N, C-alpha and C positions, 0 to 999 in steps of 0.2 A: 091363784094362790099368791099371797104376799110373801115377801122375803121373811118377815117375822113369823108367819105361819109355817113356812118351810123349815125355818130354824127350830121352831117348837116341835115339829114333826121329827126332826133329826134328834132332838133331845129325848123325845118320847121313845124313839127306837133305841137309843143308848140306854134309857131307863129300863127297857125290857131286858137287855143284856145284863145290866146291873142286878136286876131282880133274880135272874137265873144264877148269877154268881153268888148272890146272897143265899139262895137255896142250897147251892153246892156247899158253901161254908157251914150252914146249919147241919146238913146231913153228914158232912165229914166230921164235924164236932161230935155228933152222936156216935158215929162209928168209932171214933178215937177212944171214947169211954169204954168201949166193949173189947178193945184189943189189948194184947200183951205189950209190954214196954218196948221190945225191939220193933214190933210192927207199928206201934205208935210213932216211933222215931222215923221209920220209913214213910209213913203216911204224912207226917209233918213235912219232911223234906221233898217228897215226890209230888204230893197233891195239894195239901193244905197251904203250904207256903206260897207256891205259885198262884193259886186261886186267891188267896188273901191279898197278895201284891196286886194282882189284876183288878180285884174288887176295889181296893183303895185307889188305884190309879184311875179307874173308870169313874169313880165318884169325883175325884179331883178334876178330871177332864170335863165332866158334866158341869160342875160348879163354876169352873173358870170360864168355860164357853158361855154359860148363862150370864155370868157377870159381864163379860166383854160385850155381849150382844143385848144386854139389859133385858133379859128374860127372867122369869121367876125361877129361883133355885128350889130344890126340894131336898128333904132329908130322907134317906133310905134306911129302912129298918130290916133287920135280918128276919126272914120268914120262919115259920115253924118247919121243923124237920119232918112233919107228917106223923102218921100213926106210929106208935112205939113198937119196937121189935127188939128181941134179944140177939138177933143175928146181925152182925156188923155188915154182912154182904148186902142186906136189904138197904141199909143206909148208903153203902158204897155204890150200889147200882143206881140209886136215886141221885147221888152226887155226880156220878159220871154222866148220867143223862142230862143233868142241869149244866154241867160243863160243856157238853156237846151243844146243847140248845143255846147257851150263852155265846159260844163261838160262832154258831150259825147266824145268830142275830148280828154279831159284829161283822161277819162276812157280808151279809145282806146289806148292812148299812154302808160299808165301804164300797161294795159293788154298785150301790144305787147312785153313786157320784154326788150325793147330797153333801158329803164333807168337802168336796172340791167346789161345788157350785155355791153352797150357802155357808160353808165352814171357813176355816182359816188354817194356816200351817200348824199352830199349836194344837188344834183339835185333831188334825190328821196324825200328828206325831203321838198324841195321847192314845188315839185309837190303835195305832200300830203297836205301841208298847203293851197295851192291854191284850191285844191279840197274841203277842209273843208269850206272855205269861199263861194265858188260857191254852194256847196250843201246846206249851210244854206240859201242862197238867194232863191234857187229853192224851198226848203221846205216851206219857208215863203210866196212865191209868190201866192200860191193858196188861202191862208187865206186873203192875202192882197186884191186880186181881189174879193173874196167873200164878203168882208166887205167894199169895195169901195163905197163911197156915203152914208154910214150909219152914 
């Protein structure tokens, strides 16, 4: 495998995490519309905000690395939230699952040593920052669900 192929594989793995975070944002947005104002504020602070920051940082990390290594960049679009429901818990469950999946993709990528072997300090710093945002959302998700409706 060439260095360029390995770097593209690294970007593809990051793209998977970005896709999961995009799904989390879409489903959190749907849940938001079904919640009361106080719960919307909590959702924004505890889950949506950190995921949105992580999603944005992940895309910037992707684009900057692709540019530095002269690889093709791509545009990410927010996926569909899935089948419609009137129950915000359905969307929140989907969002939390996507947050966990996104975090697992980031962990796998970092554990693979590809960012060290084929990446650079900027890429590693970007991945670490994304992980912090995603971990914060995952950690808060349990408490959010436990106190939903109270």
